[in-house]
C-alpha positions as CSV (number, residue, x, y, z in Angstrom):
1,M,104.3,87.6,101.4
2,W,106.2,87.8,104.5
3,S,109.3,86.6,104.8
4,P,110.6,82.7,106.9
5,D,113.4,84.6,108.8
6,L,111.4,87.6,109.9
7,R,108.8,84.9,110.6
8,G,111.5,83.8,113.0
9,R,112.6,86.6,114.6
10,K,110.0,86.3,117.1
11,A,112.2,86.2,120.4
12,W,113.6,89.5,118.7
13,L,110.4,91.0,118.4
14,G,109.5,91.3,121.7
15,R,112.0,92.6,123.0
16,R,94.6,109.4,89.3
17,A,93.4,106.8,86.6
18,G,90.2,107.6,86.2
19,C,86.7,105.4,85.1
20,P,86.0,105.8,81.7
21,G,82.6,107.1,81.6
22,R,81.3,106.8,85.1
23,T,81.4,110.2,87.9
24,S,83.3,110.4,90.8
25,K,81.3,112.2,92.9
26,I,82.1,115.6,95.0
27,V,83.5,115.0,98.3
28,S,81.4,117.1,101.6
29,I,83.9,118.8,102.9
30,H,84.2,122.3,101.9
31,L,87.0,123.5,99.7
32,S,87.4,127.3,98.5
33,R,87.9,128.0,94.6
34,R,91.5,128.1,94.8
35,S,91.8,124.8,96.9
36,F,89.9,123.0,94.3
37,L,91.5,124.8,91.9
38,T,95.2,124.1,92.8
39,G,94.0,120.6,93.4
40,V,92.7,120.0,89.5
41,A,96.1,120.9,88.7
42,A,98.7,120.0,90.7
43,S,96.6,116.3,89.8
44,A,97.3,116.7,86.2
45,A,100.5,117.9,86.6
46,V,101.1,113.8,88.7
47,A,99.4,112.5,85.8
48,A,102.1,113.8,83.3
49,L,104.9,113.3,85.1
50,P,107.4,111.8,82.5
51,R,109.3,109.0,83.7
52,G,112.6,108.4,85.0
53,V,112.1,112.2,86.4
54,S,112.7,111.8,90.0
55,P,110.7,113.1,92.4
56,L,109.5,116.5,91.2
57,P,110.5,119.0,87.8
58,A,111.2,121.9,88.8
59,S,108.2,123.5,86.0
60,L,105.7,121.8,89.2
61,A,106.8,123.2,92.4
62,E,103.9,125.5,92.1
63,V,101.1,122.8,92.2
64,I,102.5,120.4,94.3
65,R,103.0,120.3,97.6
66,R,106.1,118.9,99.1
67,P,107.5,117.0,102.0
68,D,107.1,118.6,105.3
69,S,104.7,121.1,104.1
70,L,101.2,120.7,106.5
71,P,97.6,119.8,104.6
72,D,96.6,123.5,105.7
73,P,99.1,126.3,106.3
74,H,96.9,128.7,108.1
75,R,96.7,126.1,110.8
76,P,98.7,125.0,113.0
77,A,100.6,121.2,113.3
78,G,99.3,119.0,115.1
79,T,95.7,120.1,115.7
80,P,92.2,119.1,114.3
81,D,90.5,119.8,111.4
82,P,87.3,120.6,113.2
83,R,85.5,119.6,109.6
84,I,86.3,116.0,109.9
85,P,84.3,114.1,112.8
86,I,86.3,110.8,113.1
87,E,89.0,110.7,116.4
88,H,89.9,106.8,115.2
89,V,91.9,105.4,112.0
90,V,91.3,101.4,111.9
91,V,93.0,100.2,109.6
92,V,92.8,96.1,108.6
93,M,96.0,95.7,105.8
94,M,95.3,92.0,104.8
95,E,97.4,89.9,102.3
96,N,97.8,89.2,98.1
97,H,95.0,89.0,96.6
98,S,93.8,91.3,93.5
99,F,90.7,93.8,93.0
100,D,88.9,90.7,90.3
101,N,90.2,87.9,92.2
102,Y,88.0,88.5,95.1
103,L,85.7,91.2,94.1
104,G,85.2,90.7,90.2
105,M,81.9,88.9,90.8
106,L,80.6,92.1,92.4
107,P,78.5,93.5,89.0
108,R,76.4,90.6,89.0
109,R,76.0,90.6,92.4
110,G,73.9,93.1,92.9
111,L,76.8,96.4,92.8
112,R,77.0,97.4,89.2
113,T,79.0,100.0,89.6
114,A,81.7,97.9,90.8
115,D,84.7,97.8,88.2
116,G,84.8,93.8,87.9
117,F,84.9,91.6,85.7
118,D,83.3,92.0,81.9
119,F,80.7,89.3,81.1
120,D,79.4,86.5,78.6
121,R,75.6,86.1,78.2
122,T,76.0,83.1,80.6
123,G,77.6,85.9,83.1
124,S,80.3,84.0,83.2
125,P,83.8,86.2,83.2
126,T,85.3,86.9,79.8
127,A,88.9,87.4,80.8
128,V,91.6,85.7,79.8
129,N,94.9,85.1,79.1
130,T,97.3,83.3,77.0
131,T,100.4,80.8,77.4
132,A,103.8,81.1,76.3
133,D,102.6,79.0,73.2
134,G,99.2,80.1,72.4
135,H,96.9,78.5,74.9
136,A,94.3,80.8,76.2
137,V,92.8,80.5,80.1
138,R,90.1,82.1,80.6
139,A,89.1,83.1,84.5
140,F,87.5,80.8,86.4
141,R,86.8,80.3,90.5
142,M,88.5,78.4,92.2
143,P,88.0,75.5,93.2
144,S,89.1,75.4,97.4
145,Y,89.7,78.0,99.3
146,C,92.7,77.4,100.0
147,Q,95.3,78.0,97.9
148,E,98.3,76.8,95.3
149,E,102.1,76.5,97.3
150,S,104.4,79.2,95.9
151,E,102.1,80.9,93.1
152,P,101.1,83.0,92.0
153,R,103.9,85.3,92.0
154,Q,103.9,89.1,93.0
155,D,107.4,90.1,92.8
156,W,109.4,93.3,91.0
157,N,109.7,91.3,87.8
158,G,106.7,89.1,88.1
159,T,104.5,92.0,87.9
160,K,105.7,93.9,85.2
161,I,105.8,90.7,83.3
162,E,102.4,90.1,84.1
163,V,101.0,94.2,84.0
164,D,102.9,94.0,80.3
165,G,102.7,97.7,79.6
166,G,99.5,98.4,80.3
167,R,98.0,95.0,78.5
168,M,97.9,93.1,81.6
169,D,98.1,89.8,79.4
170,G,101.3,88.5,81.0
171,F,99.9,86.7,84.0
172,V,99.4,83.5,83.1
173,R,103.4,83.5,81.6
174,A,104.5,84.3,84.8
175,S,102.4,82.0,87.7
176,G,100.6,79.9,85.1
177,D,96.9,79.2,85.5
178,V,96.5,79.6,88.6
179,A,96.6,83.4,88.5
180,M,93.0,84.1,86.0
181,G,91.3,82.0,89.7
182,Y,89.2,84.0,91.4
183,W,86.5,83.7,94.5
184,D,83.0,84.9,94.4
185,E,80.1,85.8,96.7
186,E,79.3,82.0,97.8
187,D,83.2,81.7,98.9
188,I,83.6,84.7,101.0
189,P,79.5,85.8,101.8
190,F,81.5,88.6,104.2
191,Y,83.7,91.1,101.5
192,Y,81.2,90.9,99.5
193,S,78.7,92.3,101.8
194,L,80.9,94.4,103.4
195,A,81.7,96.1,99.8
196,K,78.1,96.3,98.9
197,T,77.3,98.4,102.1
198,F,80.1,100.0,102.6
199,P,81.9,102.4,100.0
200,L,84.4,100.7,97.9
201,G,87.6,101.6,95.8
202,N,87.5,101.4,92.4
203,R,91.0,102.4,91.8
204,W,93.2,102.1,95.4
205,F,95.7,100.1,93.8
206,A,99.4,99.5,95.9
207,S,101.7,101.8,96.3
208,A,104.2,100.1,94.0
209,P,104.6,97.6,91.8
210,C,106.5,95.0,94.1
211,Q,106.1,92.3,96.9
212,T,104.3,93.4,100.9
213,Y,107.5,94.9,102.9
214,P,107.9,97.6,100.6
215,N,104.7,98.2,100.0
216,R,104.1,98.0,103.7
217,R,106.5,100.5,103.6
218,F,104.9,102.9,102.0
219,L,102.4,102.5,104.6
220,H,104.5,103.4,107.4
221,A,106.7,105.8,105.7
222,A,105.2,106.9,102.4
223,T,108.2,105.4,100.5
224,A,109.9,102.5,100.1
225,Y,113.2,103.5,100.1
226,G,115.2,101.5,97.8
227,L,113.4,98.1,98.9
228,I,111.8,96.4,96.3
229,S,110.9,92.9,97.6
230,T,110.6,91.1,101.0
231,T,114.0,91.2,101.7
232,T,114.1,91.0,106.1
233,P,115.6,93.4,107.8
234,G,117.9,93.5,110.1
235,P,117.7,95.0,113.5
236,N,119.8,97.8,112.7
237,D,118.5,98.8,109.1
238,P,118.0,102.1,109.2
239,P,114.8,104.1,109.6
240,P,113.3,106.1,106.1
241,P,115.1,109.6,105.7
242,N,112.7,111.4,107.0
243,G,110.9,109.3,109.3
244,T,107.7,107.6,109.4
245,I,104.0,108.1,110.5
246,F,104.6,106.7,114.1
247,D,107.2,109.4,114.6
248,R,105.1,112.2,113.1
249,L,101.9,111.0,115.5
250,N,104.9,110.6,118.4
251,A,106.2,114.6,117.6
252,F,102.4,115.6,118.5
253,G,101.8,113.5,121.1
254,L,98.9,111.3,118.7
255,S,98.1,108.0,120.5
256,W,98.8,104.7,118.1
257,T,99.2,101.1,118.7
258,N,99.9,97.9,116.5
259,Y,97.7,95.5,117.5
260,F,98.9,91.6,117.0
261,T,98.2,88.6,116.8
262,D,101.7,86.5,116.6
263,L,104.1,89.4,114.2
264,P,103.5,93.6,113.7
265,Q,103.5,94.5,110.9
266,T,106.0,97.7,112.3
267,A,108.8,95.3,112.4
268,I,109.5,95.6,109.1
269,I,111.2,98.9,109.7
270,P,113.4,97.9,112.8
271,A,113.8,101.2,114.3
272,T,109.3,101.3,114.4
273,V,109.8,98.6,116.9
274,K,112.7,99.4,119.1
275,S,111.6,103.1,119.6
276,N,108.1,102.4,120.9
277,P,108.5,99.8,123.0
278,T,105.2,101.1,124.7
279,H,103.2,101.2,121.4
280,Y,102.3,97.2,120.6
281,A,98.9,94.8,122.1
282,S,98.2,91.8,121.6
283,I,94.6,90.9,119.1
284,T,93.0,90.4,122.9
285,Q,93.6,94.2,123.3
286,F,92.4,95.5,120.6
287,Y,89.3,93.9,121.5
288,A,88.9,94.9,125.3
289,D,89.5,98.4,123.8
290,C,87.0,98.8,121.4
291,A,84.3,97.2,124.2
292,A,86.1,100.7,126.0
293,G,85.7,103.2,123.9
294,R,89.6,103.4,124.3
295,L,90.8,103.1,120.7
296,P,93.7,105.3,119.9
297,A,94.2,107.9,116.9
298,F,95.7,104.7,114.7
299,S,95.5,101.8,115.1
300,L,97.1,98.5,112.7
301,V,95.5,95.4,114.2
302,D,97.0,92.7,112.5
303,P,96.2,88.9,111.8
304,D,97.7,85.3,112.0
305,F,100.5,85.4,109.7
306,G,101.5,81.9,110.1
307,M,104.3,82.2,112.5
308,T,102.0,80.1,115.7
309,D,100.8,77.6,114.1
310,V,104.3,76.7,112.3
311,A,106.6,77.3,115.9
312,G,104.4,75.3,117.5
313,G,103.3,72.5,115.6
314,V,106.9,71.1,113.7
315,V,110.1,69.8,114.5
316,P,112.8,71.6,114.2
317,G,114.5,71.2,110.8
318,Q,111.7,69.4,109.8
319,P,109.9,71.4,106.7
320,V,106.7,73.2,106.9
321,P,103.5,70.9,106.3
322,T,101.4,72.8,104.1
323,V,97.9,72.1,106.2
324,V,99.8,74.4,108.7
325,R,101.1,76.9,106.9
326,A,96.9,77.2,105.2
327,Q,96.0,78.1,108.9
328,G,96.4,81.3,108.9
329,Q,94.4,84.1,109.1
330,D,96.4,87.1,106.6
331,E,95.1,85.1,103.4
332,E,98.8,85.2,101.8
333,N,99.0,81.2,99.3
334,P,98.4,78.8,100.2
335,Q,96.1,79.9,103.0
336,N,92.5,78.9,103.6
337,I,91.2,82.6,102.5
338,R,88.3,82.1,105.0
339,Y,90.0,82.1,108.3
340,G,91.1,85.7,107.4
341,E,87.4,86.5,106.5
342,Q,86.7,85.4,109.9
343,F,89.6,87.8,111.8
344,V,88.2,90.4,109.3
345,A,85.0,89.9,110.0
346,Q,85.5,90.2,114.1
347,V,87.6,93.1,114.0
348,V,85.1,95.1,111.9
349,N,81.6,93.5,114.0
350,A,83.5,94.9,116.9
351,V,84.4,98.8,115.9
352,M,80.8,99.0,115.2
353,S,80.1,97.7,119.0
354,S,82.4,99.9,120.4
355,P,81.1,102.6,121.9
356,A,83.7,104.6,119.3
357,W,82.1,103.6,116.6
358,P,80.6,107.3,116.1
359,S,84.5,108.7,115.5
360,T,85.5,105.8,113.8
361,L,87.2,104.8,110.9
362,L,88.1,101.9,109.2
363,L,90.0,100.9,106.3
364,W,89.9,97.5,104.6
365,V,93.0,96.9,102.4
366,Y,95.9,94.7,100.8
367,D,98.7,95.4,100.6
368,E,99.4,93.8,97.1
369,H,97.9,92.2,94.0
370,G,99.8,88.6,95.4
371,G,100.2,87.6,91.0
372,Y,96.3,87.3,90.4
373,Y,94.5,88.9,87.7
374,D,93.2,92.3,87.3
375,H,92.2,94.0,84.8
376,V,92.7,97.1,85.5
377,P,96.1,99.0,84.5
378,P,98.4,100.9,87.3
379,P,98.9,104.7,86.4
380,R,101.8,106.6,86.5
381,A,102.5,107.9,90.5
382,I,104.7,110.3,91.9
383,A,107.8,109.3,92.7
384,P,108.5,109.6,96.4
385,D,111.2,110.9,96.9
386,S,115.1,110.7,95.1
387,I,116.6,107.2,96.1
388,P,115.8,105.1,93.5
389,P,114.9,101.1,93.9
390,Q,117.5,98.5,94.6
391,L,117.8,96.4,91.1
392,Q,119.7,93.4,91.2
393,P,121.4,91.9,87.9
394,G,118.5,90.0,86.5
395,D,116.7,92.9,87.5
396,L,114.2,94.7,84.8
397,P,114.3,98.1,84.7
398,G,111.6,100.4,86.4
399,G,110.9,102.7,89.4
400,Y,109.2,104.0,92.6
401,D,107.1,106.3,89.6
402,S,104.5,103.8,89.0
403,Y,101.5,102.6,91.3
404,G,101.1,98.6,92.0
405,L,97.9,97.0,90.5
406,R,94.6,97.3,91.8
407,V,93.8,95.5,95.7
408,P,90.0,95.2,97.9
409,A,89.8,98.3,99.6
410,V,86.5,99.1,101.7
411,V,85.6,101.8,103.9
412,V,83.6,101.2,107.2
413,S,82.7,104.3,109.2
414,P,79.1,105.7,110.2
415,W,80.5,108.6,107.8
416,A,80.6,106.3,105.1
417,R,78.6,107.9,101.7
418,R,75.6,104.8,101.4
419,G,75.5,103.1,97.8
420,H,78.7,104.8,96.8
421,V,82.0,103.4,94.8
422,S,85.4,105.6,94.4
423,N,87.2,106.1,90.7
424,V,89.7,108.6,92.7
425,V,92.7,106.8,92.6
426,H,94.0,106.5,96.3
427,D,97.0,103.9,96.9
428,H,98.3,103.4,100.8
429,T,99.6,106.7,101.0
430,S,95.7,107.9,101.1
431,V,95.8,106.7,104.4
432,L,98.8,108.8,105.9
433,A,97.2,111.8,103.8
434,F,94.4,110.9,105.8
435,I,95.9,111.2,109.0
436,E,97.5,113.6,108.2
437,R,94.8,116.2,106.9
438,K,92.3,115.3,110.1
439,W,95.2,116.3,112.6
440,N,97.5,118.7,109.8
441,L,100.8,116.7,109.8
442,P,103.9,117.9,107.4
443,A,104.4,115.1,104.7
444,M,107.0,112.8,104.9
445,T,106.8,112.6,101.2
446,Y,106.0,113.8,98.0
447,R,103.7,110.8,97.7
448,D,101.5,111.2,100.9
449,A,101.6,115.0,100.3
450,N,99.7,114.5,97.0
451,A,97.7,111.5,97.9
452,A,94.3,111.6,97.3
453,P,93.3,111.7,101.1
454,M,90.0,109.6,101.1
455,L,87.3,112.5,101.9
456,D,85.3,111.3,99.0
457,F,84.8,108.4,100.7
458,L,82.6,110.3,103.3
459,D,79.5,112.7,103.7
460,L,80.7,114.7,106.3
461,R,77.5,116.4,106.6
462,R,75.9,113.5,108.7
463,P,76.0,110.0,109.6
464,A,74.5,107.4,107.1
465,F,75.6,104.5,109.3
466,L,75.0,105.7,113.2
467,T,73.1,102.8,113.3
468,P,75.8,99.9,113.0
469,P,74.5,98.0,109.8
470,T,73.5,94.1,109.8
471,L,76.9,92.1,107.8
472,A,76.7,88.8,106.3
473,A,78.1,85.9,108.4
474,A,81.9,85.0,107.8
475,P,81.1,81.2,107.3
476,S,83.2,78.4,108.8
477,P,86.8,77.4,106.5
478,L,86.4,73.9,106.8
479,L,82.5,73.8,105.4
480,D,81.5,72.9,101.7
481,R,84.7,73.1,99.1
482,G,87.4,72.5,101.6
483,C,91.1,72.8,101.4
484,D,93.2,71.9,98.7
485,T,96.4,73.3,97.7
486,T,97.4,71.8,94.9
487,D,97.8,73.6,91.0
488,P,94.0,74.4,90.3
489,G,95.0,73.1,86.6
490,R,93.0,74.0,83.8
């Protein structure tokens, strides 16, 4: 969810829970026995962290990495790891969908190891939630490519109601029947093709159990530093206490660009925009850079978040028609999800056809679950720092020691592992952990310092996809089932 206030600031902007019964594959990069045992001990320690203890019990100081520590203390900071043949990291982070909401049907569509829905004898999902008065609402295929206006909810309180202490039975109580809706391969064929071709994350969670802004702050800085909602920052809001990944890249002369259509996502930390005016480029420039093979070390590639349609098609002071809001590309409700799928397909195909493809890793992922049902309880997480959530009267208690819900995540690279589904716990700070591992950059918080760095998605011995595969096309948003933004009802 993007704040309407931030959408309107265009002028200022211009200036580890495993999978029971499944085996995780080994990482192909060599690890010493000592490093492996240290990692296992750290993972066990993180899982054992008691809630309310933030960020680090003294007894765990020897097994958990600290902020500002290097992934490889024996290598100078800012030097690349020669064992990792990735020179360009591209992140396409979309909006507001859970794993089951988009990919829950994968086990019935050719990827049996995907942890999606359970099914009855007819092949229909058996997932069910109940209303407050006990009426059962079963998972159902959404009747339209568009989504209901304003529902489901994914705010702090709504998410806690949905998770219900791990029972995952509060979605309908929080948001109504629409929370149990899902889309199938016929609706989003490119996404299903992507997930069945490249390695899929079965356990990629949002970084925090709340909305867009705090989760995207985790992607940028490995902390939300108090934020739990989509609250528009002021232009003079402070940066995170220990900086951002962009500060780390700048410090060591590593290139990065936020390519955007109508709104750069880095604006959620205003200091990033103010301090880095040369690091922004249009989405058209992204395609040109792909074609020329001159991608930076790190790219954020943003869709049309809906600001252009709103600004260009509405009488000032009048309500924005739903049909206008549904034309954005980021897939937040009430948008037509096929516009977003077309955007992602363009980005992925541009990367795969680029001269830079042999040394590129692209991640397709979602910032948070958008209030849609998922059956996997979020596991505990290591608190990033000692900054508590800024809870207001009426907010349910909690902290940053739990992940948000699962979201779709696929790693696209010539070095991706063919036929692999990862059951390792990842969150958005895994992107930072990978960048830090590749270029030996100091961590910003406890979260990125100890996050899984996405290496299990890769086979660094040989590139399986040096010749890019052919993926299914992203169909027109206007065909077949059309756009209906009313309550689908059940």
